[in-house]
C-alpha positions as CSV (number, residue, x, y, z in Angstrom):
1,X,19.2,26.8,-6.3
2,X,19.5,23.1,-6.2
3,X,22.9,21.4,-6.0
4,X,21.9,19.6,-9.3
5,X,19.3,21.0,-11.7
6,X,18.8,17.8,-13.7
7,X,20.3,14.3,-13.8
8,X,21.6,13.0,-17.1
9,X,22.7,9.4,-16.1
10,X,19.0,8.4,-16.0
11,X,19.0,4.7,-16.9
12,X,21.6,3.4,-14.4
13,X,20.2,0.7,-12.2
14,X,23.5,-0.7,-10.9
15,X,26.2,1.6,-9.5
16,X,29.6,1.2,-11.2
17,X,33.0,2.7,-10.9
18,X,32.4,4.5,-14.1
19,X,29.3,6.3,-12.8
20,X,29.1,10.0,-13.5
21,X,30.1,12.5,-10.8
22,X,26.5,13.6,-10.4
23,X,25.7,10.2,-8.9
24,X,28.1,10.9,-6.0
25,X,25.5,13.3,-4.5
26,X,23.0,10.4,-4.5
27,X,25.4,8.3,-2.4
28,X,22.9,7.9,0.5
29,X,20.0,7.4,-1.9
30,X,21.8,4.6,-3.8
31,X,22.8,2.7,-0.7
32,X,19.3,2.9,0.9
33,X,17.3,2.3,-2.3
34,X,19.2,-1.0,-2.8
35,X,17.9,-2.1,0.6
36,X,14.2,-1.0,0.4
37,X,13.7,-1.3,-3.4
38,X,16.3,-3.7,-4.8
39,X,16.8,-4.8,-8.4
40,X,17.6,-8.4,-9.3
41,X,21.3,-9.0,-8.8
42,X,23.3,-8.8,-12.0
43,X,25.9,-11.4,-12.7
44,X,29.2,-9.8,-14.0
45,X,32.7,-11.1,-14.5
46,X,34.2,-11.4,-11.1
47,X,31.1,-11.1,-9.0
48,X,27.5,-9.8,-8.6
49,X,26.2,-6.2,-8.9
50,X,23.5,-5.0,-6.5
51,X,21.2,-2.2,-7.7
52,X,17.8,-0.6,-7.4
53,X,15.1,0.1,-9.9
54,X,14.1,3.1,-7.8
55,X,17.1,5.1,-8.9
56,X,16.1,5.8,-12.5
57,X,12.5,6.5,-11.3
58,X,13.8,9.0,-8.7
59,X,16.0,10.8,-11.2
60,X,13.1,11.1,-13.7
61,X,10.7,12.4,-11.1
62,X,13.3,14.8,-9.9
63,X,14.0,16.1,-13.4
64,X,10.3,16.5,-14.1
65,X,9.7,18.3,-10.8
66,X,7.2,15.7,-9.7
67,X,8.5,15.4,-6.1
68,X,6.2,17.3,-3.8
69,X,8.3,19.1,-1.3
70,X,7.2,22.3,0.4
71,X,10.7,22.7,2.0
72,X,13.0,24.3,-0.6
73,X,16.7,23.6,-0.8
74,X,17.5,27.2,0.2
75,X,15.2,26.9,3.3
76,X,16.8,23.6,4.2
77,X,20.3,25.1,4.0
78,X,19.2,28.1,6.2
79,X,17.5,25.9,8.8
80,X,19.9,26.1,11.8
81,X,18.3,23.3,13.7
82,X,18.7,20.8,10.8
83,X,22.2,21.9,9.9
84,X,23.3,21.7,13.5
85,X,21.9,18.2,13.7
86,X,23.7,17.1,10.5
87,X,27.0,18.6,11.7
88,X,26.6,16.7,15.0
89,X,25.9,13.5,13.1
90,X,28.7,14.2,10.6
91,X,26.4,13.7,7.6
92,X,27.0,15.3,4.2
93,X,24.3,18.0,3.9
94,X,23.8,17.8,0.2
95,X,23.6,14.0,0.1
96,X,21.2,14.2,3.0
97,X,19.0,16.7,1.1
98,X,18.5,14.0,-1.6
99,X,17.7,11.3,0.9
100,X,15.0,13.6,2.3
101,X,13.6,14.0,-1.3
102,X,13.8,10.3,-1.9
103,X,12.2,9.1,1.3
104,X,9.4,11.8,1.1
105,X,8.6,10.8,-2.4
106,X,8.8,7.0,-1.7
107,X,6.5,7.4,1.3
108,X,4.0,9.5,-0.6
109,X,3.9,6.7,-3.2
110,X,2.8,4.2,-0.5
111,X,0.3,6.5,1.1
112,X,-1.8,8.2,-1.6
113,X,-4.1,6.1,-3.8
114,X,-1.9,3.0,-3.5
115,X,-2.9,-0.6,-4.0
116,X,-2.8,-2.8,-0.9
117,X,-1.3,-6.3,-1.2
118,X,-3.4,-9.2,-0.2
119,X,-2.1,-12.2,1.7
120,X,-0.3,-15.0,0.0
121,X,-2.3,-18.2,-0.7
122,X,0.2,-20.0,1.5
123,X,-0.5,-17.7,4.5
124,X,-4.2,-18.0,4.0
125,X,-4.0,-21.8,4.0
126,X,-1.8,-21.7,7.1
127,X,-4.3,-19.4,8.9
128,X,-7.2,-21.7,8.0
129,X,-5.2,-24.7,9.3
130,X,-4.4,-22.9,12.6
131,X,-8.0,-21.6,13.1
132,X,-9.5,-25.1,12.6
133,X,-6.9,-27.1,14.4
134,X,-7.3,-25.2,17.7
135,X,-10.8,-26.7,18.1
136,X,-9.7,-30.3,17.5
137,X,-10.5,-32.8,20.2
138,X,-8.6,-35.7,18.6
139,X,-5.9,-34.4,16.2
140,X,-4.9,-37.9,15.1
141,X,-8.4,-39.0,14.2
142,X,-9.0,-40.3,10.7
143,X,-12.0,-38.5,9.0
144,X,-12.4,-41.4,6.6
145,X,-13.1,-44.0,9.2
146,X,-13.8,-42.2,12.5
147,X,-16.6,-40.0,13.7
148,X,-15.1,-36.5,14.2
149,X,-16.1,-33.9,16.8
150,X,-14.8,-30.5,17.6
151,X,-14.7,-28.5,20.8
152,X,-17.1,-26.0,19.2
153,X,-19.6,-26.2,16.4
154,X,-17.7,-25.2,13.2
155,X,-18.9,-24.4,9.7
156,X,-17.0,-23.3,6.5
157,X,-18.8,-21.1,4.0
158,X,-18.1,-20.4,0.3
159,X,-19.2,-17.0,-1.0
160,X,-19.5,-15.5,-4.4
161,X,-19.5,-11.7,-4.5
162,X,-20.1,-11.7,-0.8
163,X,-23.1,-14.0,-1.0
164,X,-22.9,-17.4,0.6
165,X,-23.6,-20.2,-1.9
166,X,-22.5,-23.2,0.1
167,X,-21.8,-24.1,3.7
168,X,-19.9,-27.1,5.0
169,X,-21.4,-28.2,8.3
170,X,-20.2,-31.7,9.0
171,X,-17.2,-32.2,11.2
172,X,-15.8,-35.0,9.1
173,X,-15.8,-32.9,6.0
174,X,-14.0,-30.1,7.8
175,X,-11.5,-32.5,9.3
176,X,-10.8,-34.0,5.9
177,X,-10.0,-30.5,4.5
178,X,-7.8,-29.9,7.6
179,X,-6.0,-33.2,6.9
180,X,-5.4,-32.2,3.3
181,X,-3.9,-28.8,4.4
182,X,-1.7,-30.5,7.0
183,X,-0.4,-33.0,4.4
184,X,0.9,-30.2,2.2
185,X,2.0,-27.6,4.8
186,X,5.7,-28.2,4.0
187,X,5.0,-27.5,0.3
188,X,4.0,-24.0,1.3
189,X,7.3,-23.0,2.8
190,X,9.4,-20.7,0.6
191,X,12.1,-22.7,-1.3
192,X,15.8,-22.0,-0.7
193,X,16.7,-19.1,-3.0
194,X,19.9,-20.8,-3.9
195,X,18.1,-24.0,-5.0
196,X,17.5,-22.8,-8.5
197,X,16.1,-26.2,-9.6
198,X,13.1,-26.0,-7.3
199,X,13.0,-22.2,-6.8
200,X,9.7,-21.8,-8.6
201,X,7.9,-25.0,-7.5
202,X,5.5,-23.1,-5.3
203,X,5.9,-19.6,-6.7
204,X,2.2,-18.7,-6.9
205,X,1.5,-20.0,-3.4
206,X,4.1,-17.6,-1.9
207,X,3.4,-14.7,-4.2
208,X,1.1,-11.8,-3.4
209,X,-0.6,-9.3,-5.7
210,X,-2.2,-5.9,-5.2
211,X,-5.9,-5.6,-4.8
212,X,-8.1,-3.8,-7.3
213,X,-9.2,-1.0,-5.1
214,X,-6.9,2.0,-4.3
215,X,-6.6,3.2,-0.8
216,X,-5.1,6.2,1.0
217,X,-3.6,5.7,4.4
218,X,-4.6,7.8,7.5
219,X,-2.8,10.9,8.7
220,X,-1.3,8.9,11.6
221,X,-0.1,6.1,9.5
222,X,1.6,8.5,7.1
223,X,3.5,10.0,10.0
224,X,4.5,6.6,11.3
225,X,5.6,5.3,7.8
226,X,7.8,8.3,7.2
227,X,9.3,8.0,10.6
228,X,9.9,4.2,10.3
229,X,11.5,4.6,6.9
230,X,13.8,7.3,8.1
231,X,14.7,5.3,11.1
232,X,15.6,2.4,8.7
233,X,17.9,4.8,6.9
234,X,19.7,5.8,10.0
235,X,20.0,2.3,11.3
236,X,21.4,1.2,7.9
237,X,23.8,4.1,7.7
238,X,25.6,3.2,10.9
239,X,28.0,0.6,9.4
240,X,28.0,2.2,5.9
241,X,29.2,5.7,6.3
242,X,32.7,6.1,7.8
243,X,31.7,9.4,9.4
244,X,28.5,8.1,10.9
245,X,28.7,5.3,13.5
246,X,26.3,4.1,16.1
247,X,28.0,6.2,18.8
248,X,27.4,9.3,16.8
249,X,23.7,9.0,17.2
250,X,24.1,10.1,20.8
251,X,25.4,13.4,19.5
252,X,21.9,14.4,18.4
253,X,18.4,13.1,19.0
254,X,17.7,11.4,15.7
255,X,14.1,10.8,16.5
256,X,13.7,14.6,17.0
257,X,15.4,15.3,13.7
258,X,12.9,13.0,12.0
259,X,10.1,14.8,13.9
260,X,11.2,18.1,12.5
261,X,11.4,16.8,9.0
262,X,7.8,15.5,9.4
263,X,6.7,19.1,9.8
264,X,9.1,20.7,7.3
265,X,8.3,18.2,4.5
266,X,4.5,18.7,4.9
267,X,3.8,15.2,6.3
268,X,2.0,17.0,9.1
269,X,1.1,20.6,9.7
270,X,1.2,20.2,13.5
271,X,4.1,22.4,14.6
272,X,4.5,20.4,17.8
273,X,6.7,18.1,15.6
274,X,9.0,21.0,15.1
275,X,9.5,22.0,18.7
276,X,8.4,19.1,21.0
277,X,10.7,16.1,21.4
278,X,7.9,13.9,22.7
279,X,5.3,14.3,20.0
280,X,6.7,11.8,17.5
281,X,7.7,9.4,20.3
282,X,4.0,9.4,21.4
283,X,2.8,8.5,17.9
284,X,5.4,5.7,17.5
285,X,4.7,4.2,20.9
286,X,1.0,3.9,20.2
287,X,1.6,2.3,16.8
288,X,4.4,-0.2,17.4
289,X,2.7,-2.9,15.4
290,X,1.9,-0.7,12.4
291,X,2.5,-2.3,9.0
292,X,1.5,-1.0,5.6
293,X,2.0,-3.5,2.7
294,X,1.1,-1.7,-0.5
295,X,2.4,-1.4,-4.0
296,X,4.2,1.9,-4.4
297,X,2.5,4.0,-7.0
298,X,5.6,6.1,-7.6
299,X,8.1,3.3,-7.6
């Protein structure tokens, strides 16, 4: 039997002192969701409320039994390894159950049939600038009045549906494009979030949108994403929970706890994650630069 059958306080995006008692069991979820999936801050008398749009979604998915979890609550409570770890870390076991559900569901939403984000226009312009400028022989040369040469032969191509329709071959034309990019590089930097007057001056140049085609990540990336997300939770929890401090992490191998959860939640069917303390460390060491920028289909 679950500690809560169904949530009733569905629409709450911002935690308040008047929140229902059922939200107390989502303590870890609330705090972590505000970090990885924040809502716009809400101005109230006396200050600002931080919240998360993920909370109502999580409650609805939980109520409708949409969270895929092979590990049952009863099995979780009976698992001596997990319960011993939580006791050593002085973590609330029911609250931790819900953070397992949330992270598993959140990671699934980023791994299965998700929409990958493209680069921002600003980042593409900056990369174009960097790629061309590395071949300049005379950076201060004026393409309007001087003959331009590069260290290597350069061309720029324009494609339509993957087919090249125009190619720029002259060095002076390429240098002119480079000069235009250089002139406006400062305009591409994100504006100060507190400068409300100019906050949206370059909004489309620093915004990114999901691509049209859905993608599913690899088995290895799912493992790494789940582990990275749980590590974020533990790192975040250190200053937040009065019973869990950085020193407490030495009481139990947190990476091994995450490794066991990878197996128990069905992220992987490799039982080495359940018994071998080096398995997950091996995956993470080989994928240190792993990044996965997608639109979460669940959240």
